[in-house]
Backbone as ProteinMPNN parsed JSONL, in Angstrom:
{"seq_chain_A": "MTTVTLKMPQSLANRLGVAAEKRQTSRSELIRTAVLKYIDEDPSKTAEPSAYDCVREFSGTVEGPCDLSSHPRHIEGYGK", "coords_chain_A": {"N_chain_A": [[-57.04, -50.042, 3.131], [-54.194, -51.616, 3.371], [-52.457, -53.609, 1.064], [-51.119, -56.816, 1.485], [-48.545, -59.219, 0.497], [-48.22, -62.726, 0.584], [-46.501, -66.014, 0.733], [-47.355, -69.202, 0.743], [-47.393, -72.876, 1.394], [-49.149, -75.095, -1.083], [-50.818, -76.848, 0.099], [-51.706, -75.437, 2.52], [-52.85, -73.258, 1.587], [-55.138, -74.497, 0.394], [-56.442, -75.582, 2.577], [-56.955, -73.011, 3.997], [-58.749, -72.027, 2.171], [-60.822, -73.749, 2.258], [-61.593, -73.42, 5.066], [-62.36, -70.855, 5.134], [-64.582, -70.896, 3.459], [-66.138, -72.504, 5.118], [-66.828, -70.833, 7.105], [-68.259, -69.049, 6.12], [-66.597, -66.527, 5.126], [-64.331, -64.521, 3.784], [-60.998, -65.282, 2.506], [-59.114, -63.274, 3.121], [-60.091, -62.102, 5.269], [-60.19, -64.05, 6.959], [-57.351, -64.41, 7.522], [-56.682, -61.791, 8.59], [-57.832, -61.945, 10.886], [-56.769, -64.141, 12.24], [-54.094, -63.284, 12.434], [-54.531, -61.089, 14.132], [-55.442, -62.271, 16.342], [-53.109, -63.927, 17.117], [-51.159, -61.814, 17.934], [-52.55, -60.545, 19.577], [-52.665, -62.464, 21.674], [-50.42, -62.958, 22.564], [-48.411, -61.441, 24.46], [-45.869, -61.331, 25.361], [-44.283, -61.245, 23.301], [-44.271, -58.892, 22.388], [-43.847, -57.298, 24.758], [-41.367, -55.604, 26.915], [-39.401, -57.27, 28.912], [-39.801, -57.505, 32.748], [-37.655, -56.379, 35.439], [-37.71, -58.266, 37.123], [-38.333, -60.595, 35.733], [-35.797, -60.87, 34.312], [-34.073, -61.527, 36.325], [-35.129, -63.801, 37.531], [-34.301, -66.456, 37.645], [-32.326, -66.507, 39.512], [-33.595, -65.962, 41.954], [-33.698, -66.468, 45.193], [-31.572, -67.71, 45.448], [-29.167, -66.704, 46.976], [-27.629, -67.099, 49.901], [-27.764, -65.976, 53.469], [-28.6, -63.674, 56.008], [-32.244, -63.16, 56.652], [-33.045, -60.712, 56.928], [-31.158, -58.953, 55.853], [-31.103, -56.469, 54.495], [-32.495, -54.688, 56.112], [-32.176, -54.722, 58.895], [-30.47, -52.763, 61.513], [-27.855, -53.828, 62.443], [-26.639, -55.087, 60.256], [-26.234, -53.114, 58.659], [-24.615, -51.249, 59.693], [-22.1, -48.979, 59.471], [-21.988, -49.063, 56.85], [-21.07, -47.635, 53.658], [-19.147, -45.769, 54.756]], "CA_chain_A": [[-56.311, -51.011, 3.455], [-52.985, -51.791, 2.619], [-52.21, -55.13, 0.396], [-49.87, -57.423, 1.79], [-48.588, -60.733, -0.352], [-47.684, -63.77, 1.338], [-46.349, -67.115, 0.034], [-47.689, -70.289, 1.661], [-47.542, -73.887, 0.607], [-50.317, -75.161, -1.694], [-51.765, -77.467, 1.032], [-52.164, -74.561, 3.479], [-53.763, -72.514, 0.817], [-56.251, -75.259, 0.187], [-57.014, -75.565, 4.115], [-57.457, -71.708, 4.146], [-60.019, -71.755, 1.367], [-61.866, -74.46, 3.061], [-61.963, -72.658, 6.425], [-62.971, -69.512, 4.845], [-65.955, -71.17, 3.168], [-66.88, -72.982, 6.29], [-66.987, -69.865, 8.207], [-68.776, -67.987, 4.86], [-65.857, -65.338, 4.9], [-63.107, -64.379, 2.741], [-59.835, -65.786, 3.038], [-58.184, -62.301, 3.602], [-60.798, -61.76, 6.684], [-59.686, -65.124, 7.959], [-55.928, -64.288, 8.029], [-56.601, -60.756, 9.403], [-58.337, -62.404, 12.248], [-55.994, -65.121, 12.732], [-52.971, -62.552, 12.73], [-54.787, -60.304, 15.16], [-55.527, -63.097, 17.543], [-51.691, -64.226, 17.378], [-50.695, -60.802, 18.162], [-53.155, -60.214, 20.938], [-52.57, -63.509, 22.597], [-49.0, -63.473, 22.961], [-47.892, -60.221, 24.772], [-44.357, -61.482, 25.514], [-43.371, -61.046, 22.143], [-44.099, -57.426, 22.024], [-43.534, -56.414, 25.749], [-40.276, -55.805, 27.392], [-39.248, -58.064, 30.194], [-39.621, -56.577, 33.894], [-36.525, -56.599, 35.996], [-38.067, -59.749, 37.962], [-38.208, -61.596, 34.459], [-34.53, -60.697, 33.944], [-33.241, -62.167, 37.462], [-36.006, -64.532, 38.337], [-33.762, -67.7, 37.981], [-31.485, -66.205, 40.672], [-34.398, -65.69, 43.119], [-33.587, -67.308, 46.369], [-30.171, -68.654, 45.413], [-28.309, -66.225, 47.886], [-27.714, -67.5, 51.404], [-27.672, -64.939, 54.397], [-29.746, -63.305, 56.887], [-33.305, -62.878, 55.717], [-33.216, -59.257, 57.305], [-29.872, -58.29, 55.41], [-31.16, -55.121, 53.899], [-33.399, -53.874, 56.88], [-31.632, -54.61, 60.088], [-29.344, -51.799, 61.492], [-26.507, -54.202, 62.645], [-25.889, -55.578, 59.212], [-25.784, -52.049, 57.557], [-23.794, -50.381, 60.326], [-20.77, -48.629, 58.948], [-22.058, -49.092, 55.394], [-20.659, -46.49, 52.967], [-17.886, -45.219, 55.136]], "C_chain_A": [[-55.035, -51.222, 2.755], [-52.949, -53.414, 2.107], [-50.94, -55.742, 0.87], [-49.9, -58.936, 1.218], [-47.866, -61.338, 0.47], [-47.501, -65.018, 0.523], [-46.588, -68.153, 1.09], [-47.797, -71.564, 0.755], [-49.005, -74.312, 0.043], [-51.593, -75.793, -0.665], [-52.484, -76.662, 2.055], [-53.202, -73.782, 2.838], [-55.121, -73.129, 0.47], [-56.918, -75.159, 1.737], [-57.508, -74.152, 4.26], [-58.569, -71.353, 3.537], [-60.948, -72.599, 1.802], [-62.431, -74.026, 4.393], [-62.779, -71.494, 6.133], [-64.42, -69.687, 4.327], [-66.913, -71.789, 4.235], [-67.487, -71.934, 7.101], [-67.911, -68.619, 7.256], [-67.896, -66.319, 5.094], [-64.973, -65.38, 3.963], [-61.814, -64.874, 3.169], [-58.806, -64.594, 3.746], [-58.85, -62.071, 5.078], [-60.153, -62.787, 7.639], [-58.204, -64.883, 8.381], [-56.008, -63.05, 8.614], [-57.119, -61.288, 10.748], [-57.334, -63.294, 13.053], [-54.648, -64.166, 13.162], [-53.303, -61.567, 14.041], [-54.931, -61.138, 16.63], [-54.285, -63.452, 17.933], [-51.252, -63.009, 18.045], [-51.118, -60.387, 19.561], [-52.934, -61.25, 22.127], [-51.173, -63.771, 23.167], [-48.023, -62.138, 23.336], [-46.438, -60.135, 24.989], [-43.557, -61.101, 24.506], [-43.266, -59.797, 21.977], [-43.609, -56.573, 23.395], [-42.261, -56.436, 26.36], [-40.133, -56.552, 28.673], [-39.139, -57.121, 31.464], [-38.222, -57.08, 34.312], [-36.595, -57.846, 36.851], [-37.89, -60.626, 36.734], [-36.704, -61.851, 34.258], [-33.604, -61.366, 35.11], [-34.016, -63.356, 38.103], [-35.328, -66.043, 38.387], [-32.739, -67.601, 39.061], [-32.163, -66.144, 42.086], [-34.298, -66.738, 44.039], [-32.4, -68.162, 46.313], [-29.19, -67.803, 46.337], [-28.579, -66.653, 49.264], [-27.196, -66.23, 52.265], [-28.645, -64.688, 54.907], [-30.853, -62.84, 56.019], [-33.506, -61.155, 56.044], [-32.01, -58.293, 56.883], [-30.058, -56.91, 55.141], [-31.97, -54.199, 55.183], [-32.819, -53.768, 58.397], [-30.385, -53.792, 60.363], [-27.966, -52.477, 61.97], [-25.892, -54.765, 61.444], [-25.55, -54.144, 58.254], [-24.975, -50.956, 58.363], [-22.393, -50.245, 59.723], [-20.84, -48.813, 57.366], [-21.847, -47.739, 54.769], [-19.743, -45.669, 53.571], [-16.589, -45.53, 54.872]], "O_chain_A": [[-54.928, -50.971, 1.555], [-53.417, -54.309, 2.81], [-49.841, -55.227, 0.667], [-50.845, -59.715, 1.342], [-46.962, -60.787, 1.097], [-48.297, -65.172, -0.403], [-46.096, -68.028, 2.211], [-48.19, -71.477, -0.408], [-49.996, -73.911, 0.654], [-52.776, -75.458, -0.6], [-53.599, -76.975, 2.471], [-54.298, -73.609, 3.37], [-56.112, -72.424, 0.279], [-57.992, -74.569, 1.862], [-58.651, -74.099, 4.713], [-59.367, -70.558, 4.035], [-62.093, -72.152, 1.731], [-63.588, -74.26, 4.742], [-63.766, -71.187, 6.802], [-65.325, -68.902, 4.613], [-68.136, -71.648, 4.261], [-68.538, -72.113, 7.717], [-68.156, -67.494, 7.69], [-68.47, -65.234, 5.196], [-64.875, -66.403, 3.286], [-61.611, -64.836, 4.383], [-57.966, -64.818, 4.618], [-58.086, -61.861, 6.019], [-59.702, -62.546, 8.759], [-57.867, -65.15, 9.535], [-55.155, -63.053, 9.502], [-56.561, -60.822, 11.742], [-57.127, -63.191, 14.263], [-54.191, -64.369, 14.286], [-52.427, -61.314, 14.868], [-54.603, -60.715, 17.738], [-54.111, -63.365, 19.148], [-50.813, -63.369, 19.138], [-50.379, -60.003, 20.468], [-53.01, -60.937, 23.315], [-50.875, -64.599, 24.028], [-47.05, -61.835, 22.644], [-45.814, -59.083, 24.844], [-42.4, -60.701, 24.633], [-42.242, -59.38, 21.435], [-43.1, -55.456, 23.302], [-41.871, -57.603, 26.375], [-40.975, -56.282, 29.529], [-38.5, -56.073, 31.366], [-37.661, -58.002, 33.72], [-35.564, -58.392, 37.243], [-37.089, -61.54, 36.929], [-36.348, -63.009, 34.042], [-32.459, -61.715, 34.821], [-33.578, -63.864, 39.136], [-35.834, -66.831, 39.185], [-32.295, -68.657, 39.513], [-31.544, -66.24, 43.146], [-34.752, -67.85, 43.769], [-32.244, -69.165, 47.009], [-28.134, -68.427, 46.451], [-29.712, -66.559, 49.735], [-26.299, -65.521, 51.809], [-29.689, -65.239, 54.556], [-30.673, -62.275, 54.941], [-34.17, -60.476, 55.261], [-31.832, -57.17, 57.357], [-29.195, -56.127, 55.538], [-31.967, -52.974, 55.068], [-33.026, -52.737, 59.037], [-29.368, -53.958, 59.69], [-26.958, -51.772, 61.917], [-24.678, -54.964, 61.476], [-24.755, -54.139, 57.314], [-24.68, -49.891, 57.822], [-21.654, -51.206, 59.508], [-19.818, -48.713, 56.687], [-22.382, -46.753, 55.276], [-19.442, -44.691, 52.887], [-15.681, -44.854, 55.355]]}, "name": "protein", "num_of_chains": 1, "seq": "MTTVTLKMPQSLANRLGVAAEKRQTSRSELIRTAVLKYIDEDPSKTAEPSAYDCVREFSGTVEGPCDLSSHPRHIEGYGK"}
């Protein structure tokens, strides 16, 4: 295992020690569990946004016929 060093306020270190004792585990194990839980529960921080996510705020804001892309009369002559 790799060793990682971090700094935290004394009050948080005290709470960590109490929580580890309560769960009968080490402080390191408790921190590993918390980090894994944080990473696994928040996929939005690691996943790229979808195309829909990028334009979601604009969805439904354009006025026009609802069959604009599919009715032949709307696309007649398009591209000429």
